[in-house]
N, C-alpha and C positions, 0 to 999 in steps of 0.2 A: 162021367165025370160026376165027382162028388161034390158035397155042399162045401164051402168054406170053412176052414178050421178058425174057430174062436180061441182068443186070447184076452184076458182079462189082467189088466195092469191093475197092481197094487196101488195103495194110499199115496206112496213116494215113489219118484222115479229118479235119482240124483245120482250122485258120482258113486255114492256107497252102493247101489243097486246094479251098476251099470253091469259088471262083469256078470252077475247072476241071470239079468237080463241078456244079455248077450249069448249065454249059453242056453237060454229058453228059447231064445228066436234062431237058432241054427235052421238054415235052411235045408239041409236033409231030413229033418223032422217035417215038414211043412206039407201042406195039404198043395198041390199043384193046382189045384182049382181056386185059391185064394184064402186071404188071411183077414179076419174082422178082428180090430183090436177095439175091445171095449175101454174108455178111458173114464165111466163113470166114478169110480172110486177116486181118480187121481185128485189130488189136492195139492201136492208139492212136486216140482220139477225144476230142474236146472238146467244148465247148457249142457252139460254132459246127457241128461235124460234126452232133449230134445236132439241132441246130434245122433244119438242112437236110433231113435224113431225115424229120424230124416235119412240115415245111411242103412237103416233095414228097409226102407221104401224102395231105395234107389237100387239096391242090391236085389231086391223081388223083382223090379222092374226089369231089370238086365236078364233075371232068368224065365221073365213071363209071368210070374205070379202077381195077381193084383192084391191090393192092400188097402183096406178102409179103415179108419179112425173115424169111432162113431162114440158118441155120448161125453163129449168133450167138455167139462164144467167151464161156466163162461169166465172166471177168472184165469183160466189155461188158455182158453181160446185167445184172450185179450193178450196173454204172455207172448203166445206161438205169432198174433199179428205184430206185435210192437218187436219182436225179434226178427221180422221178415220172414217168416217161414209157413205163411199160410199157403202159400201154393206147393210148398214141397211135403207138407202134412195134410192137404186136402184128398 
């Protein structure tokens, strides 16, 4: 089993980037041993971006692929908490 694939998010994950990221996150290209999503550069996210991440994690779970989102900046962590998505994105 290989090491988890690493994905680095850009500064923005908004409705304008969702289609691009949806294509990048296509499951047929992912390492079945897991995915690590580095959010350290992320400074702007909207509901569409959060929805994409939640849907991606849910789909991966069904496929047996683990996903970890790490290095989430404090303001984005607060947004996730206020949106009630802490558990879904933990």
